[in-house]
N, C-alpha and C positions, 0 to 999 in steps of 0.2 A: 787817561792813565790808569792801567789796571792796578788794583790794590791787593792782589793775591799774595799770600805769604808775607804780608806786611806785619811787623810787630810794632807795638806802640813805642818801644824804646828808640826807634829810629826817628821819631817825630820830636822836634824841639818842644820844650815845656809849654810854650805859648800855643802851639798847634794842638797839643794834647788837650789843653783846656778848651780850645775851639771845637774840637771833635766831641769832647765830653758834653759840651753845651747842647749838641744835637740830640743827645739821649735824655734830655730833661724829662720826657714823659715816663721814662723807665722808673720803676720803684727805687727809692733812695738806697736800698740795700745793695743794689748793683754797683754803686759808686764807691765802694770800699776796696777790698782786696781784688775785686774783679774788674777794676777800671781798665787795665791793659787789655783784658779780653773784650770788654765792651768797645774800646777804641778800635780794635781789630775788626770786630763785627760791624761797626759803623762804616769803616772804610770799605769792607766787602759789600755792605749794603749799598753804599754810594756807587760802587762800581757796577752794581746790578741795575741801577736806574737808567732810564733813557737819558739821552744828552740834555733834553729840556728839563726833565725832573732834577737831574744832578745840578744843572745851572741854578734852578730855583732854590734847591737845598743849600747850595753854597752861598748864594746871594743873601738868603735869609739868615743862615746860621753863622757863617764865618765873616761875612761883611756887615751883618747886622742891619740890613735894609728892611724897611717896613713893607707891609703888603702893597701899599700904594706906590712906594718907590720901585719895587720890583715890577709891578704892573706897568708903570710908565716906561721902564727900561725895555720890557718885553712886548710893549704895545698890546696889552690885553687888559681886561677889566680887573679892578681890585678884587671883586668877588671871585673871579676865575682863579686868581692867585690864592685866595683864602681856601677855596675848595681843593686845589691841587696840594697846597701845603698840608692841609688836614689829612688828605689821603696818604701823603708821604710819611707823615708822623705816625699814622695808624699802621702803615705797612712796616715801618721801622720797629714799632713796638711789637708787632707779631713776629718779625724776623728775630729780634733779640729774645723774645719769650721762647720761641721754638729752639733757638740755638742753646739757650741756657737750661733747657730741659726742666721746666718747672716741676 
């Protein structure tokens, strides 16, 4: 599902919180007045991921599964999930940083 032109206000409050959880590596100052912008950026970022990366991101963030649980579901090693999750979070941090024009 593409997330282009999505605004945070169309998400129910519980989903806004779930999407906001994904951005936890971002500096706390982003989570104030810019929360709606951050949510939109996260949705666009998720849309830019491959299907397997998006699946991992959603299983970890919105479903709250552990690395081990995701690994078992996807039939890969826990270490593979840890590496992929780290890469996704790093890419998200760069994506937000670039978009917010530090």
